[in-house]
C-alpha positions as CSV (number, residue, x, y, z in Angstrom):
1,M,-64.9,73.1,143.0
2,G,-64.6,76.8,143.2
3,K,-64.8,77.2,139.5
4,I,-67.9,75.0,139.3
5,T,-69.5,77.0,142.1
6,T,-69.0,80.3,140.3
7,L,-70.4,79.0,137.0
8,K,-73.7,77.6,138.4
9,P,-75.5,80.9,138.9
10,F,-74.7,82.0,135.4
11,R,-76.0,78.8,133.9
12,F,-79.2,79.1,136.0
13,I,-79.8,82.7,135.0
14,A,-79.2,81.9,131.4
15,S,-81.7,79.0,131.6
16,V,-84.3,81.2,133.2
17,L,-83.8,83.9,130.6
18,A,-84.2,81.3,127.8
19,V,-87.4,80.0,129.3
20,L,-88.8,83.5,129.8
21,T,-87.9,84.4,126.3
22,L,-89.7,81.2,125.0
23,M,-92.7,82.0,127.2
24,V,-93.0,85.6,125.8
25,S,-92.6,84.3,122.3
26,N,-95.4,81.8,122.9
27,L,-97.6,84.4,124.3
28,Q,-97.2,86.4,121.2
29,A,-97.7,83.5,118.8
30,Q,-101.5,83.3,118.8
31,V,-101.7,85.7,115.8
32,A,-99.0,85.6,113.1
33,V,-98.8,88.1,110.3
34,T,-97.0,87.8,107.0
35,A,-96.8,90.5,104.4
36,T,-95.3,91.1,101.0
37,A,-94.0,94.6,101.9
38,G,-93.0,96.5,105.0
39,T,-92.1,94.2,107.8
40,A,-92.5,90.7,106.4
41,T,-93.5,88.9,109.6
42,G,-94.8,89.6,113.1
43,T,-96.6,87.9,116.0
44,Y,-99.3,89.3,118.3
45,T,-101.5,88.2,121.1
46,T,-104.7,89.5,119.6
47,V,-106.3,90.3,116.2
48,S,-106.8,93.8,117.5
49,A,-103.0,94.2,118.0
50,A,-102.4,92.9,114.5
51,F,-104.8,95.5,113.1
52,A,-103.0,98.2,115.0
53,A,-99.7,97.2,113.3
54,I,-101.3,97.2,109.9
55,N,-102.9,100.6,110.5
56,A,-99.4,101.9,111.5
57,G,-97.9,100.7,108.2
58,T,-95.7,98.0,109.8
59,H,-97.0,95.3,107.5
60,Q,-97.9,96.2,103.9
61,G,-98.9,94.7,100.6
62,V,-100.7,91.4,100.6
63,I,-101.2,90.5,104.2
64,N,-102.1,87.2,105.8
65,I,-103.2,86.9,109.5
66,T,-103.1,83.3,110.9
67,I,-104.7,82.6,114.3
68,S,-103.2,79.5,115.8
69,A,-104.5,79.7,119.4
70,N,-107.5,81.2,121.2
71,T,-107.4,84.9,121.8
72,T,-109.1,87.3,124.1
73,E,-109.6,90.7,122.5
74,P,-109.6,94.0,124.4
75,A,-112.8,95.5,125.5
76,A,-112.4,98.3,123.0
77,V,-110.8,96.8,119.9
78,V,-108.8,98.5,117.2
79,A,-110.7,98.7,114.0
80,L,-108.9,97.9,110.7
81,L,-108.8,101.1,108.7
82,G,-108.8,101.5,105.0
83,S,-105.5,101.5,103.2
84,G,-103.9,104.9,103.2
85,A,-100.9,106.6,104.8
86,P,-99.4,105.3,106.9
87,S,-101.2,102.0,106.2
88,N,-100.6,100.5,102.8
89,Y,-102.1,97.1,101.9
90,T,-103.9,95.6,98.9
91,S,-105.7,92.8,100.8
92,V,-106.0,91.2,104.2
93,T,-106.9,87.6,104.8
94,I,-107.7,86.2,108.3
95,M,-107.6,82.4,108.7
96,P,-107.2,79.8,111.5
97,S,-104.6,77.1,112.0
98,G,-106.6,74.4,113.7
99,N,-109.8,75.0,115.6
100,V,-109.5,78.3,117.4
101,T,-111.7,80.9,119.0
102,V,-111.5,84.7,119.0
103,N,-113.2,85.8,122.2
104,S,-114.4,89.2,123.4
105,A,-113.6,90.6,126.7
106,A,-115.6,89.2,129.6
107,V,-117.7,92.4,129.5
108,P,-117.9,93.6,125.9
109,T,-118.0,97.3,125.3
110,A,-121.4,98.7,124.2
111,N,-121.9,99.6,120.6
112,R,-118.7,97.9,119.5
113,G,-117.7,94.8,117.6
114,L,-115.3,91.9,118.1
115,I,-113.9,92.4,114.6
116,E,-114.3,95.8,113.1
117,L,-113.6,97.0,109.6
118,N,-113.7,100.8,109.4
119,G,-113.7,101.6,105.7
120,A,-111.3,98.6,105.1
121,D,-111.5,97.0,101.6
122,N,-110.5,93.6,100.3
123,V,-110.7,91.8,103.6
124,T,-111.5,88.1,103.8
125,I,-112.2,86.3,107.0
126,D,-112.1,82.6,106.0
127,G,-112.7,80.2,108.9
128,D,-111.8,77.0,107.0
129,D,-108.4,75.5,107.7
130,P,-107.9,72.9,104.9
131,A,-105.6,70.9,107.2
132,T,-108.2,70.5,109.9
133,A,-111.4,68.5,109.9
134,G,-114.6,70.4,109.3
135,V,-115.2,73.6,107.2
136,R,-115.8,76.0,110.1
137,N,-112.6,76.0,112.2
138,L,-112.7,79.6,113.3
139,T,-115.2,80.8,116.0
140,L,-115.8,84.5,116.6
141,Q,-117.6,84.8,120.0
142,V,-118.8,87.7,122.1
143,A,-119.5,87.0,125.8
144,P,-123.2,87.2,126.9
145,S,-124.1,90.8,127.8
146,T,-126.9,93.3,128.2
147,N,-124.9,95.7,126.1
148,I,-125.7,96.3,122.4
149,T,-122.8,94.6,120.5
150,T,-121.9,92.9,117.2
151,V,-119.5,90.1,116.4
152,V,-118.4,91.5,113.0
153,R,-118.8,95.1,111.9
154,L,-118.6,96.3,108.3
155,S,-118.5,100.1,108.5
156,S,-118.3,103.0,106.1
157,T,-116.1,105.8,107.2
158,N,-118.1,108.8,106.0
159,T,-121.6,109.7,104.8
160,T,-120.7,110.5,101.2
161,G,-120.2,106.9,100.0
162,T,-116.6,107.4,99.1
163,A,-115.2,105.3,102.0
164,G,-117.4,102.2,102.3
165,A,-116.1,98.8,103.5
166,N,-115.8,97.3,100.0
167,N,-115.1,93.8,98.5
168,N,-115.2,92.1,101.9
169,T,-116.0,88.4,102.6
170,I,-116.9,86.6,105.7
171,K,-117.1,82.8,105.2
172,N,-116.8,79.5,106.9
173,C,-117.0,80.9,110.5
174,V,-119.0,80.1,113.6
175,I,-120.3,83.5,114.8
176,I,-121.8,83.6,118.3
177,G,-123.4,86.8,119.5
178,S,-123.9,88.3,123.0
179,R,-127.6,87.6,123.5
180,N,-127.8,86.6,127.2
181,S,-131.1,84.7,127.2
182,G,-133.7,83.2,124.8
183,T,-136.2,86.0,125.7
184,S,-133.9,89.0,125.6
185,T,-134.9,91.9,123.4
186,T,-131.5,93.7,123.5
187,T,-130.5,94.5,120.0
188,N,-127.3,92.7,119.3
189,Y,-125.9,91.4,116.0
190,G,-123.9,88.6,114.4
191,I,-122.8,90.7,111.4
192,N,-123.7,94.4,111.3
193,A,-123.3,97.1,108.6
194,S,-123.3,100.7,109.8
195,N,-121.5,104.0,109.5
196,Y,-118.6,103.9,112.0
197,S,-119.2,105.3,115.4
198,T,-118.1,104.2,118.9
199,T,-121.5,105.1,120.4
200,S,-123.9,103.5,118.0
201,L,-124.4,100.4,115.8
202,S,-127.8,101.5,114.5
203,G,-126.9,104.0,111.8
204,G,-126.9,102.7,108.3
205,A,-123.8,102.2,106.1
206,Y,-122.9,104.4,103.1
207,G,-121.6,102.7,100.0
208,N,-120.5,99.3,101.3
209,L,-119.9,97.6,98.0
210,N,-119.7,93.8,97.2
211,T,-120.3,92.1,100.6
212,T,-120.2,88.3,100.6
213,I,-121.4,86.3,103.7
214,D,-121.1,82.6,102.9
215,N,-121.4,79.3,104.8
216,N,-121.3,80.7,108.3
217,E,-123.1,79.3,111.3
218,I,-124.6,82.3,113.2
219,R,-126.4,81.9,116.6
220,R,-127.1,83.6,119.9
221,C,-128.0,87.0,118.4
222,Y,-131.1,89.1,118.3
223,R,-130.5,90.0,114.6
224,A,-128.1,87.6,112.8
225,I,-127.2,89.5,109.6
226,H,-128.2,93.1,109.6
227,L,-127.0,94.9,106.4
228,N,-128.7,98.3,106.9
229,G,-128.2,101.2,104.4
230,I,-129.4,104.7,104.7
231,S,-128.6,106.6,101.5
232,T,-130.1,106.4,98.0
233,L,-126.9,108.3,96.8
234,A,-124.6,105.6,98.3
235,P,-126.4,102.3,98.4
236,N,-124.7,99.1,99.5
237,T,-124.8,97.3,96.2
238,G,-123.6,93.7,95.6
239,V,-124.9,91.9,98.7
240,F,-124.5,88.1,98.6
241,I,-125.7,86.1,101.6
242,T,-125.5,82.4,100.8
243,N,-125.5,79.0,102.4
244,N,-125.4,80.2,106.0
245,I,-127.0,78.3,109.0
246,I,-128.8,80.8,111.2
247,G,-130.4,80.0,114.5
248,S,-130.5,77.0,116.8
249,A,-133.0,74.4,118.1
250,T,-131.8,75.4,121.6
251,L,-133.6,78.5,122.8
252,A,-130.6,80.2,124.5
253,D,-128.6,79.9,121.2
254,N,-131.4,80.8,118.8
255,V,-131.7,84.1,116.8
256,G,-134.3,86.3,118.4
257,Q,-135.9,88.7,116.0
258,V,-134.6,88.5,112.4
259,G,-132.4,86.1,110.5
260,I,-131.4,88.3,107.6
261,F,-132.2,92.0,107.1
262,V,-131.2,93.9,104.0
263,S,-132.0,97.5,103.0
264,Y,-130.6,100.0,100.4
265,S,-128.9,97.3,98.4
266,N,-129.9,98.5,94.9
267,L,-131.7,101.4,93.3
268,T,-132.6,99.9,89.9
269,G,-131.6,96.3,89.7
270,G,-129.2,95.0,87.1
271,I,-126.1,93.0,87.4
272,T,-125.4,94.2,91.0
273,T,-128.7,92.9,92.3
274,S,-128.4,91.3,95.7
275,L,-128.8,87.6,96.4
276,I,-130.1,85.7,99.4
277,E,-129.7,82.0,98.6
278,G,-129.4,78.6,100.2
279,N,-129.6,79.7,103.8
280,D,-131.1,77.6,106.6
281,I,-132.9,80.0,109.0
282,R,-134.9,79.6,112.2
283,V,-135.9,82.5,114.4
284,G,-137.8,83.3,117.6
285,D,-138.9,80.8,120.2
286,V,-138.2,77.1,119.6
287,S,-141.6,75.9,120.7
288,P,-145.2,76.9,119.9
289,T,-146.0,76.5,123.6
290,G,-143.1,78.8,124.7
291,A,-143.2,82.1,126.5
292,G,-142.1,84.3,123.6
293,F,-140.9,87.9,123.9
294,F,-142.1,91.3,122.8
295,S,-141.2,91.5,119.1
296,T,-142.5,90.3,115.8
297,V,-140.1,87.8,114.3
298,S,-139.1,87.2,110.7
299,G,-136.8,84.7,108.9
300,I,-135.9,87.2,106.2
301,D,-136.9,90.9,106.1
302,I,-136.5,92.8,102.9
303,G,-136.4,96.5,103.7
304,T,-136.6,99.5,101.4
305,I,-134.4,100.2,98.3
306,N,-133.8,96.6,97.1
307,S,-134.7,96.7,93.5
308,G,-134.3,93.4,91.8
309,I,-133.2,91.4,94.9
310,R,-133.3,87.6,94.6
311,V,-134.5,85.4,97.5
312,L,-133.9,81.8,96.3
313,R,-133.7,78.3,97.7
314,N,-133.8,79.2,101.4
315,N,-135.1,76.8,104.1
316,I,-136.9,79.1,106.5
317,H,-138.4,77.0,109.2
318,D,-139.6,77.1,112.8
319,V,-140.2,80.9,112.9
320,I,-142.2,81.0,116.2
321,Q,-143.7,83.8,118.3
322,P,-146.1,82.2,120.8
323,I,-146.6,85.2,123.0
324,T,-150.3,85.8,123.7
325,S,-150.1,89.6,124.1
326,G,-149.5,90.4,120.4
327,Y,-146.6,90.2,117.9
328,G,-146.4,88.1,114.8
329,A,-144.2,85.6,112.9
330,N,-143.2,85.9,109.2
331,G,-141.3,83.5,107.1
332,I,-140.4,86.3,104.6
333,N,-141.4,89.9,105.4
334,I,-141.2,92.6,102.7
335,S,-141.2,95.8,104.8
336,G,-139.8,98.1,102.1
337,S,-141.7,100.0,99.4
338,A,-139.6,102.7,97.7
339,Q,-137.6,101.2,94.9
340,C,-138.4,97.8,96.1
341,D,-139.5,96.3,92.8
342,N,-139.0,93.6,90.3
343,F,-137.5,91.1,92.7
344,L,-137.8,87.4,92.7
345,I,-138.8,85.1,95.5
346,A,-138.5,81.5,94.3
347,N,-137.9,77.9,95.4
348,N,-138.0,78.7,99.1
349,M,-139.3,76.2,101.6
350,I,-141.1,78.1,104.3
351,N,-142.3,75.8,107.1
352,N,-143.8,75.9,110.6
353,I,-144.5,79.6,110.8
354,V,-146.4,80.0,114.1
355,A,-147.9,82.9,116.1
356,S,-150.7,82.7,118.7
357,K,-154.4,82.9,118.7
358,Y,-154.4,86.6,119.2
359,T,-156.7,88.6,116.9
360,T,-159.5,88.4,114.3
361,S,-158.3,91.6,112.5
362,L,-157.4,90.6,108.9
363,T,-154.8,93.4,108.6
364,S,-153.1,92.9,112.0
365,T,-149.3,92.5,112.1
366,F,-149.7,90.3,115.2
367,V,-150.4,87.1,113.2
368,A,-148.5,84.4,111.3
369,N,-147.7,84.8,107.6
370,G,-145.7,82.7,105.3
371,I,-144.9,85.6,103.0
372,R,-146.0,89.1,104.1
373,F,-146.0,92.1,101.9
374,S,-146.4,94.8,104.5
375,A,-145.4,97.7,102.2
376,G,-145.8,98.7,98.6
377,A,-143.3,96.5,96.8
378,T,-144.2,96.4,93.1
379,N,-144.0,93.8,90.2
380,A,-143.0,91.1,92.6
381,R,-142.4,87.6,91.2
382,V,-143.3,84.8,93.6
383,I,-142.6,81.5,92.0
384,N,-142.3,77.8,93.0
385,N,-142.3,78.3,96.7
386,T,-143.7,75.8,99.3
387,I,-145.3,77.6,102.3
388,V,-146.7,76.0,105.4
389,V,-148.3,78.1,108.2
390,N,-149.2,75.9,111.1
391,A,-151.9,76.2,113.7
392,P,-151.0,78.0,116.9
393,V,-151.3,76.4,120.4
394,N,-151.2,79.4,122.7
395,G,-154.0,81.9,123.0
396,V,-157.8,81.6,123.2
397,T,-159.2,83.8,120.3
398,A,-161.6,81.9,118.0
399,N,-161.3,82.4,114.3
400,Y,-157.8,83.9,114.8
401,V,-156.2,85.3,111.7
402,Q,-153.1,84.0,109.8
403,H,-152.2,83.9,106.1
404,G,-150.1,81.9,103.8
405,I,-149.5,85.0,101.6
406,Y,-150.5,88.5,102.8
407,C,-150.7,91.5,100.4
408,V,-151.0,95.1,101.7
409,T,-153.2,97.3,99.4
410,T,-150.3,99.1,97.8
411,M,-148.2,96.1,96.5
412,T,-148.4,94.5,93.1
413,F,-147.4,91.1,91.6
414,A,-146.0,90.6,88.2
415,Q,-146.2,86.8,88.6
416,L,-147.6,84.5,91.3
417,L,-147.0,81.0,89.8
418,N,-146.4,77.4,90.8
419,N,-146.6,77.9,94.6
420,I,-147.9,75.5,97.2
421,V,-149.6,77.4,100.0
422,V,-150.8,75.5,103.1
423,N,-152.5,77.2,106.0
424,N,-153.2,74.7,108.8
425,G,-155.1,77.2,110.9
426,V,-158.6,76.5,112.1
427,G,-161.5,78.9,111.5
428,A,-162.7,81.8,109.4
429,G,-159.5,83.8,109.8
430,S,-157.1,81.2,108.2
431,Y,-156.4,82.2,104.6
432,A,-154.2,80.7,101.9
433,I,-153.9,84.2,100.3
434,Y,-155.1,87.6,101.5
435,S,-155.4,90.3,98.8
436,G,-156.0,93.8,100.3
437,A,-156.7,95.4,96.9
438,V,-157.8,94.2,93.5
439,A,-154.7,95.9,92.1
440,N,-152.5,93.3,93.9
441,I,-153.1,90.8,91.1
442,S,-155.3,92.4,88.5
443,T,-152.5,92.9,86.0
444,A,-150.4,90.0,87.2
445,T,-150.0,86.4,85.8
446,V,-151.5,84.3,88.6
447,N,-151.9,80.6,87.9
448,N,-150.8,77.0,88.5
449,N,-150.8,77.3,92.3
450,N,-152.0,74.9,95.0
451,Y,-154.0,76.4,97.9
452,W,-154.7,74.1,100.8
453,T,-156.6,75.2,103.8
454,P,-158.2,72.1,105.4
455,S,-160.1,74.1,108.0
456,G,-159.9,77.6,106.6
457,I,-160.6,79.8,103.6
458,I,-158.9,79.9,100.2
459,G,-158.7,83.7,99.8
460,Y,-159.8,87.2,100.5
461,Y,-160.3,89.4,97.4
462,N,-162.3,92.5,96.5
463,G,-163.4,93.0,100.1
464,S,-164.9,89.6,100.5
465,N,-164.0,86.1,101.6
466,Q,-163.6,83.6,98.8
467,N,-164.3,80.4,100.7
468,T,-163.6,77.9,97.9
469,L,-161.2,77.7,95.0
470,A,-164.1,78.1,92.6
471,N,-165.2,81.3,94.5
472,W,-161.6,82.6,94.2
473,Q,-161.3,81.8,90.5
474,T,-164.6,83.4,89.7
475,A,-163.9,86.6,91.8
476,T,-160.4,87.1,90.5
477,G,-160.5,85.7,87.0
478,K,-157.2,84.1,87.8
479,D,-155.8,80.7,88.8
480,A,-157.7,78.7,86.2
481,N,-155.2,75.9,86.5
482,T,-154.8,76.0,90.2
483,F,-155.5,73.1,92.7
484,N,-157.0,72.7,96.1
485,V,-155.4,69.4,97.3
486,A,-153.3,68.2,100.2
487,P,-149.6,68.0,99.2
488,N,-147.9,64.7,99.8
489,F,-145.0,66.0,101.9
490,V,-142.3,63.5,103.0
491,S,-143.0,64.7,106.6
492,A,-144.0,67.7,108.7
493,N,-140.4,68.8,108.7
494,D,-139.5,67.9,105.1
495,L,-141.5,69.7,102.4
496,H,-140.2,67.5,99.6
497,I,-143.0,65.6,97.8
498,T,-143.3,61.8,97.8
499,T,-143.9,59.6,94.7
500,A,-147.5,59.1,95.6
501,P,-150.1,60.1,92.9
502,T,-150.7,63.8,92.8
503,P,-152.1,66.4,90.3
504,L,-149.2,68.7,91.2
505,E,-146.9,66.6,89.1
506,S,-146.0,68.5,85.9
507,A,-148.8,70.9,86.5
508,G,-146.8,74.2,86.8
509,A,-146.4,77.0,84.4
510,S,-143.5,76.4,82.0
511,V,-139.9,77.6,82.6
512,T,-140.3,79.8,79.5
513,V,-142.8,81.8,81.5
514,T,-141.2,81.7,85.0
515,T,-137.5,81.6,84.0
516,V,-137.0,79.5,87.2
517,A,-135.0,76.7,85.6
518,N,-133.9,74.8,88.8
519,D,-135.6,73.8,92.0
520,Y,-134.9,74.0,95.8
521,D,-132.2,71.2,95.5
522,N,-130.8,72.9,92.3
523,Q,-132.2,70.1,90.2
524,V,-133.2,71.1,86.7
525,R,-136.9,71.9,85.8
526,P,-138.8,70.1,84.4
527,G,-137.3,66.9,85.8
528,P,-135.5,65.8,87.8
529,V,-133.0,63.9,85.7
530,G,-134.0,60.3,85.4
531,S,-137.6,60.9,86.4
532,V,-140.2,58.5,85.1
533,N,-143.2,60.8,85.3
534,G,-143.5,64.2,83.6
535,G,-139.7,64.9,83.3
536,A,-140.0,66.3,79.8
537,T,-143.2,68.3,80.3
538,N,-144.0,71.2,82.5
539,P,-142.4,71.8,86.0
540,D,-144.0,70.5,89.1
541,I,-145.8,72.9,91.5
542,G,-143.9,73.9,94.7
543,A,-140.2,74.3,95.6
544,D,-139.4,70.6,94.9
545,E,-139.1,69.2,91.4
546,F,-140.2,65.7,92.2
547,D,-141.1,62.4,90.4
548,A,-144.6,61.3,91.4
549,T,-147.4,59.6,89.5
550,P,-149.4,62.4,87.8
551,I,-153.2,62.7,88.1
552,F,-154.8,64.5,85.2
553,A,-158.4,65.6,85.2
554,P,-160.8,63.3,83.2
555,S,-162.6,64.5,80.1
556,I,-166.4,64.5,80.3
557,T,-168.5,64.5,77.1
558,L,-172.3,64.8,77.1
559,G,-174.3,63.3,74.3
560,S,-176.8,65.3,72.3
561,I,-180.1,66.4,73.9
562,T,-183.2,65.7,71.9
563,P,-186.2,68.0,72.7
564,I,-189.1,66.2,74.4
565,N,-192.6,66.9,75.5
566,C,-192.1,67.5,79.2
567,T,-195.9,66.9,80.0
568,T,-195.8,63.3,78.6
569,A,-192.2,62.1,78.9
570,S,-191.3,60.3,82.1
571,S,-187.5,60.5,81.5
572,H,-184.9,62.0,79.2
573,P,-181.9,59.8,78.7
574,V,-178.6,61.6,78.0
575,S,-175.4,59.7,77.2
576,V,-172.2,60.6,79.2
577,T,-168.7,59.6,78.2
578,A,-165.9,60.0,80.7
579,T,-162.3,59.3,79.9
580,P,-159.7,59.3,82.7
581,G,-156.8,61.6,82.4
582,S,-154.6,59.1,84.2
583,G,-155.1,55.9,86.2
584,T,-158.6,54.5,86.4
585,M,-162.1,55.6,87.4
586,T,-164.8,53.6,89.1
587,S,-167.6,56.1,89.1
588,V,-168.7,59.5,87.8
589,V,-170.9,61.8,89.8
590,L,-173.3,63.9,87.6
591,N,-174.5,67.2,89.2
592,Y,-177.3,68.9,87.3
593,A,-180.0,71.5,87.7
594,F,-183.6,71.9,86.5
595,N,-184.8,75.4,85.9
596,G,-181.9,76.6,88.0
597,V,-182.7,74.3,90.9
598,A,-180.0,71.8,91.8
599,Q,-181.2,68.2,91.7
600,T,-179.9,65.1,93.5
601,P,-176.6,64.1,92.0
602,I,-176.5,60.9,90.0
603,T,-173.6,58.4,90.6
604,M,-172.9,56.2,87.6
605,T,-170.5,53.3,87.9
606,N,-168.7,51.2,85.3
607,T,-166.7,48.1,86.1
608,S,-164.3,48.8,83.3
609,G,-163.3,52.0,84.9
610,S,-162.6,53.7,81.6
611,T,-165.8,55.0,79.8
612,Y,-169.4,55.5,80.8
């Protein structure tokens, strides 16, 4: 018995030590690191701690960081530095194992991020775990705060452009910012590009090259993706923002001010031109009767130095600013001018852009615009977009202003083709298109559009309202093949076109002119494949390449007119032949004038419905 008694304490202590060792091991197992050089493996409690080890050169070569359980990062995180003594890596990949969340501290530090790259290159944050259901298994989340913060920060290290954060990818993540209410105007970010500082997130980045942001869900931010540059000597070329879901139908989770902002992405265009494509974006309030907040809101904002940028196939919807004390709402806002040229805006669906009944000033920024050129971008190509600006609810101003497309005096188009522009505003301030100067379109190719303003005005040009399509065509000498018809949308929330008869079928300018060979759904133009109507002719008007019954204008032929003695003749018969362009006709209305005075129209009917 004595021997047994003396052994029990040792067994107990050994068991406790084993349990404690296992507990410590588990605590350090949230973040596992593997590397092809240096120390091959390691476990850490936070991503920040793993970054510190990489910075110290502990792990080298090709490095993988796997997050297998939720982490809470320190208030002041460690930024991953660029490879260089003592660090030495060729790439870093961060991925989840299962559904996991990287959390900030309960009170996040001002002007800091949750994940920070400080001049770090070849980093991929991929939130998809192929072994787990869903494609976004990694959540990066900053706690609600009144501090200025960002979730992910991509920072250059110096101002010369020689130490940008290059070749980095953020994909398949859920990114939740620190905005603490649906009306907060604190500037916080989902993804931020800036030059590194621990006291500011607002300074632009220098030479961040080849940034890819793909298939993320971003919410609860004031500005979701903010890729700001600052130097023409070190632009942030190669920006690719694709397939992200930005915003929420829940006000507290929505994006407040801007969905995507890009500046200084390219000086001269070319193969490094930036791309914003396939994103689903909503911004601002979530109701036209809401309270709003003190800021103009935009789905996409194209800043300065963005030569050749492409904005394609985005669904920009429910961009709402209902505050009655000013501020506007823009689907796409072009705020840049210098070296902001030759870009393409095509195949976007821009829907339910709403401000308030605030002003009758045609040039005010406190209005709703589908696409607003607020600075002097040049040679813009705007092709095959579908734009709907809806009537506001809040406010009391009669004849309030809002525009489908707004053009400041200093911008110019190269092409404005195949667009559907709908302005559902009411009164003399609701325009399909506002042209601040003749030079906006005087040298451009402008045609094959559809302007629909059921209770407003078609356009403003050369200092005057052009109330009807005919007025617009005469004043501009453009848009000869343009329509003024109500589009057959599937619904108020779906801007695809139904199969009902419409003149918009096959009525667009050809692909050889536009070079836009696919539609919003990436279906080929003209088409779509298997279409019955018009699939082998010209493209359809709008972002959707649909298959509807075409309506073509009839041809009208007047017979010869024989001179008569007007003092003795009681009538002067004239034969009229009308051949339908498609379908059938039941009547022809003949409008005519005598000595310049319009006479009562004559309606001629024919039971055959073909010729008259």
